[in-house]
C-alpha positions in Angstrom: 25.7 -35.7 20.4 22.7 -34.9 22.6 19.5 -33.8 21.8 19.5 -30.6 23.1 22.7 -29.8 21.4 21.2 -30.8 18.0 18.2 -28.7 18.1 20.1 -26.0 19.3 22.3 -26.6 15.7 18.7 -26.7 14.1 18.0 -23.7 15.0 20.9 -21.9 14.4 20.7 -23.5 10.8 17.3 -22.3 10.7 17.9 -18.6 12.0 21.4 -18.1 9.8 19.1 -19.3 6.3 16.4 -17.4 7.2 19.2 -14.0 7.7 20.9 -14.8 4.2 18.0 -15.4 2.3 17.0 -11.8 0.7 13.7 -11.0 1.6 10.9 -11.6 -1.3 8.5 -9.0 -3.2 5.4 -8.6 -2.3 3.1 -9.1 -5.2 0.9 -6.4 -6.1 -2.6 -6.0 -5.0 -5.2 -4.7 -7.8 -8.6 -3.1 -7.8 -10.4 -1.9 -10.4 -11.9 1.8 -10.0 -14.0 3.9 -12.2 -12.0 7.5 -11.9 -12.6 11.1 -13.7 -10.1 13.6 -13.7 -11.4 17.0 -11.9 -8.0 19.0 -11.9 -4.1 18.5 -12.1 -3.7 15.3 -10.2 -6.7 14.7 -9.1 -9.0 12.0 -10.0 -12.4 11.4 -8.3 -13.6 7.7 -8.1 -17.1 7.3 -9.8 -20.0 6.7 -6.7 -18.3 7.8 -3.7 -17.2 10.8 -2.4 -13.2 9.7 -2.7 -10.6 12.2 -4.5 -7.5 10.4 -5.3 -4.5 12.9 -5.5 -1.5 11.9 -8.2 1.9 12.9 -8.3 2.6 14.5 -11.9 -0.1 12.7 -14.3 -1.5 13.9 -17.1 -3.7 11.2 -17.9 -7.1 12.5 -19.0 -10.4 10.3 -17.9 -13.8 10.4 -17.9 -15.5 8.0 -15.6 -13.3 5.4 -17.2 -12.1 2.3 -15.8 -8.2 2.5 -14.3 -6.4 -0.3 -11.7 -5.2 0.9 -8.5 -2.4 -1.2 -7.4 -0.4 -1.4 -4.3 2.3 -2.9 -3.1 5.4 -2.9 -0.1 2.0 -2.6 3.1 0.3 0.7 1.2 4.2 2.5 0.7 4.0 1.8 -3.3 0.7 3.1 -5.1 -0.2 3.3 -8.6 -3.1 4.3 -11.0 -3.2 2.6 -14.1 -4.8 3.5 -17.1 -6.0 1.7 -20.2 -3.4 3.9 -22.1 -0.8 2.3 -20.4 -0.4 5.7 -18.4 1.1 4.8 -15.0 0.6 7.5 -12.1 1.8 7.5 -8.3 -1.1 7.7 -6.1 -0.3 10.3 -3.2 -3.4 10.4 -1.4 -6.9 9.7 -1.0 -9.3 11.9 0.5 -12.6 12.9 1.3 -13.7 16.4 1.1 -16.6 16.0 4.6 -14.0 13.6 6.3 -10.3 15.0 7.4 -9.5 12.0 9.0 -9.8 9.5 5.5 -6.6 9.2 4.1 -5.3 6.7 1.5 -4.8 3.8 4.0 -8.5 4.1 4.6 -9.4 4.1 0.9 -7.2 0.5 0.8 -8.5 -0.6 3.1 -12.5 0.1 1.9 -11.3 -1.5 -1.6 -10.2 -4.7 0.2 -6.7 -4.0 -0.9 -5.0 -4.1 2.8 -6.3 -5.6 6.5 -7.2 -3.1 8.8 -4.6 -3.0 10.8 -4.4 0.7 10.9 -4.3 0.8 14.4 -1.6 -1.2 14.8 1.3 0.1 12.5 0.3 3.5 13.7 3.1 5.6 13.8 6.9 4.5 15.0 7.3 4.7 18.9 10.4 6.4 20.0 12.9 3.2 21.7 13.3 3.9 25.5 17.1 5.5 26.4 19.4 3.1 27.5 21.7 3.4 30.4 
């Protein structure tokens, strides 16, 4: 068997194995923050202008610690309280900065690397003739 044929077999085996193995779940990253409930589904982050918006969160909090977790590269975010309540986070905003987003907040906390420009919005595929 030639060296070239053998290396082709090894590459093919690695490729098949990588496609056959299900992807491993991404480990959650987390940061402890202090929040105060300011309105229904709105939590102000202490010592910051950031306001976190949640979905159907009924947890009362007054300058209490909460754990902000993120996984799947910012696609799944949650606010976890000491009481055991878990709330889905849908956005983070700053009143004076309309371009500030949840992704910016996660980067600011060190939960995501600064790849906002790289990931960007999806680009359409070119037409094939």
